[in-house]
Structure formats: structure tokens, C-alpha cells
N, C-alpha and C positions, 0 to 999 in steps of 0.2 A: 885241052882235054885233061881230065883228071884220070890218072892211071893208078893211083894208090888206093887200095881198099881200106876203109875204116874197119875197126873192130866190130864184131857182131853187137848189135844194140841190146841183145838179151843176155849174153853170157861173156862178152868181151873176147870171144874166140876169134880165130883167124878166118877171114872170108876167102872163098875159093871161087874164082871165075871159071865157068865152064860153058861149053856149047852142048845142047841136048836136042835130040830129035824126038818129037812126040807124035802120037797118032795123027793129030790134026795141025800141028805146027812145029816149028823148030826155032831156036834162037839162043842168045846168050843170057845167062842169069848167074847169080852168085848164091852160094850155099855156105853154111857155117861148118867149119871143121873144128869146132871147139868142144864144148861139153856134150856128151851124148844125150843128155836130157833137155838140151836146148830145143825150142820149137822150130828153129831154122836149121838144125843139124841135118845135113844131107837131104834137105827137104825138096819136094817138087816145087818149082817156081809158081808163083801166082801169075806171073807174066814173064814171057821170054821176049828179049829185045833183039832188034836187027843188028846192033853193033855192040862191041865190047864197051865202048864209051858210055852208051846209054844204060847198059846193065850196071856199070860201076857207079854212074851218077845216081841211079835209083837206089842202089845199096847204100851209098853214102848219105842219102837224104835222111835227116832226122827231124822228128817233131820237136818243137820247143814246148816243154811242159809249162803249164800255167802255175801261178803262185799257189792256187788251191791244191793242185796236184802235188806240188812240192811239200806242202804242209801235210797232206794225207800220207805221203811216203814217210815223212818224219814220224808220224804217229804209228804207222805200221812197223817201222824199224825199231822204235821204242818198245812196242808190244812184243816184237820178236825177241828183243833183248830180255824183256821181263819173262817171257815164256822160257827162255833158256835157263833162267835162274831157278825155275821150278823142275827142270828135268833132273831126275835122280835123287831128289829129296826123299827122305824117309823110306828109301829102298824101292819106291815105286817109280815107274817111268811114265812120264807124260809125253805123249807124242804130239807134234805140231798139228796133226790132223784131228786132234780132239777138239771139235768145234765148240764145245761148252767152255773149255778153258780159253780158247782163242777169243770167243765172243766176250767173255768176262774181262779179259785183258783189254780188248778194244774198247769196251764200255768204260773202263777206268781211264784209258787214253782220251776218250771223248770228253769225259768229265774234266780232265786236266785241260784239254783244249778249250772247253766252255768257260772254265774259271779264268783262263789267261787271255782269252780272245774275246 
């Protein structure tokens, strides 16, 4: 039996095992007690399990990213780094939600990937 909870896959926060009773079911599940903006922070479970061991095993299961996914993450991380260099220049503030800027930086990242790949 695995009894140690892995960190949250979204925010690296601490997982918390709990038993909950719902209107139509009851069972064990794990929620995140990390960052409040994490999608798993104190969330309702997608599935409740009969045993603690099953809930822990489900929480600790991680998908293995493909090489393509790893490359896309690198491009996005680089784009985010580039975006950070634009924040605060010439007294104007560019927010990460500015889709025009994000799309332009991603397009530059794609051109870089196309040139090297």
C-alpha cells in the first residue's frame, strides 16, 4: 500500500486525504491544500473511493508527457519569459492576459521552433 501523498500535480501543494459524504455517495478522496488558485484546491472530487489506499493511488497517478508536449511547454516558458521582459517598459504595463502580445510572442516562438526543428 502506498500511503504517502505526492505533491499536487498543478501547484506542488500538499495533498489532503479526507472522507466526504455526498448526496448520492460517500468515500475517500484527496484535495489540494496548496495555492488557492489551484484547480484542485479544496475541490469536490471527480470520484470518491471505497478505501484510503485507492484514493491515494489515484492521487499519486501521473500522466507521462509526450516529447511534443515537453517541447510545447518549453516554447510557452520562453514566451512567458519574453513577456516578462515587456512588463513595465516605457511606463506602460502589459498584462499576461493581453492576447495580442501573447499571440505575437508565441508566433515568434513558433518561428524559432520551425527554424530549429
